[in-house]
C-alpha positions as CSV (number, residue, x, y, z in Angstrom):
1,X,125.7,109.0,122.2
2,X,125.4,110.0,119.1
3,X,126.7,107.9,115.9
4,X,128.7,109.2,113.0
5,X,126.8,106.7,110.5
6,X,124.3,108.0,107.9
7,X,121.8,106.6,105.9
8,X,122.8,108.4,102.6
9,X,126.0,106.1,102.7
10,X,124.0,102.6,102.9
11,X,123.7,100.8,100.3
12,X,119.8,100.5,99.0
13,X,117.9,97.4,99.4
14,X,116.0,98.3,96.0
15,X,116.5,100.1,93.1
16,X,113.1,100.2,91.3
17,X,112.0,103.6,92.9
18,X,113.1,105.9,90.1
19,X,111.7,103.5,87.3
20,X,108.1,103.6,89.2
21,X,108.3,107.5,89.7
22,X,105.1,107.9,87.4
23,X,102.9,106.2,89.5
24,X,103.3,107.4,92.9
25,X,102.9,111.1,92.9
26,X,101.3,111.5,95.8
27,X,104.3,110.4,97.6
28,X,106.3,113.4,95.7
29,X,103.3,115.7,96.8
30,X,103.7,114.5,100.2
31,X,107.8,115.5,100.5
32,X,107.1,118.5,98.8
33,X,104.5,119.8,101.3
34,X,107.2,118.9,104.1
35,X,109.8,120.9,102.2
36,X,107.1,123.7,101.9
37,X,106.6,123.4,105.6
38,X,110.1,123.2,107.0
39,X,111.1,126.2,104.5
40,X,107.8,128.7,105.9
41,X,109.6,128.3,109.8
42,X,112.8,128.7,108.2
43,X,114.0,125.4,109.3
44,X,117.0,123.2,108.0
45,X,116.1,120.2,106.6
46,X,116.4,117.4,103.8
47,X,114.1,115.3,102.2
48,X,115.1,112.3,100.2
49,X,113.0,110.7,98.0
50,X,113.1,106.7,97.0
51,X,115.9,106.0,99.6
52,X,115.9,103.2,101.8
53,X,111.7,104.3,101.4
54,X,109.4,106.1,99.6
55,X,110.2,109.6,101.6
56,X,112.9,110.1,103.9
57,X,113.0,113.1,105.8
58,X,116.0,114.4,107.9
59,X,115.7,117.8,110.3
60,X,119.6,119.1,109.2
61,X,122.4,119.1,106.8
62,X,124.5,118.4,109.4
63,X,125.9,115.1,109.5
64,X,126.6,115.2,113.3
65,X,122.9,115.9,114.6
66,X,120.8,115.1,111.6
67,X,118.1,112.7,112.4
68,X,116.0,110.7,110.4
69,X,112.2,109.7,109.7
70,X,111.1,107.4,107.2
71,X,107.8,106.9,105.4
72,X,106.8,103.6,103.5
73,X,103.6,104.3,101.2
74,X,101.1,101.6,100.2
75,X,98.3,102.1,97.8
76,X,96.5,98.5,98.9
77,X,92.7,98.4,98.7
78,X,90.9,97.3,100.8
79,X,92.9,98.9,103.2
80,X,95.3,97.2,105.3
81,X,94.4,94.4,107.9
82,X,96.6,93.5,111.1
83,X,96.8,90.0,109.1
84,X,97.7,92.2,105.4
85,X,100.6,93.9,107.6
86,X,102.2,91.0,108.6
87,X,101.6,88.3,105.9
88,X,104.7,87.0,104.0
89,X,105.4,85.1,101.1
90,X,107.9,82.5,100.2
91,X,110.1,85.1,98.6
92,X,108.6,88.6,100.3
93,X,108.7,90.2,103.6
94,X,105.2,91.1,105.1
95,X,104.6,94.9,104.1
96,X,105.6,95.9,107.8
97,X,108.9,93.5,107.9
98,X,109.9,95.9,105.0
99,X,110.0,98.9,106.5
100,X,111.5,97.4,110.1
101,X,114.1,96.2,107.9
102,X,115.2,99.4,107.0
103,X,115.5,100.8,110.1
104,X,116.8,98.5,112.5
105,X,120.1,96.9,113.0
106,X,121.4,99.5,111.0
107,X,124.8,101.5,111.8
108,X,122.0,104.3,111.7
109,X,119.7,103.3,113.6
110,X,119.7,105.2,116.2
111,X,119.2,108.4,114.4
112,X,115.8,107.3,113.3
113,X,113.3,109.4,115.0
114,X,110.5,108.0,113.1
115,X,108.7,105.1,111.4
116,X,105.6,105.6,109.2
117,X,103.2,103.4,107.0
118,X,101.3,105.9,105.3
119,X,98.2,104.3,103.0
120,X,96.5,106.5,100.5
């Protein structure tokens, strides 16, 4: 049974995304690519930037049928290892916990079809 919850109505975890806009153009390029691909196929879609995660895609504009996929981008060098993905500090959760935390135990959790970590 599909819930009538929507991630657009949930308060955001962070607010820094819009202030760091200029540093992460590749995220916006990927979002634009998704828009072009969906548009070419005449699909209904929505793409949200800096909402809960770096890029959130929806397959519908209809709240009663929309599902979402969440993408978190990272630029770490060297590339992440298993330890790097799960390493936490006293003040910050691990990178993986941050992504999962945006998606589980939320009213809209059942509407998420995928969570992706993209490393540039």
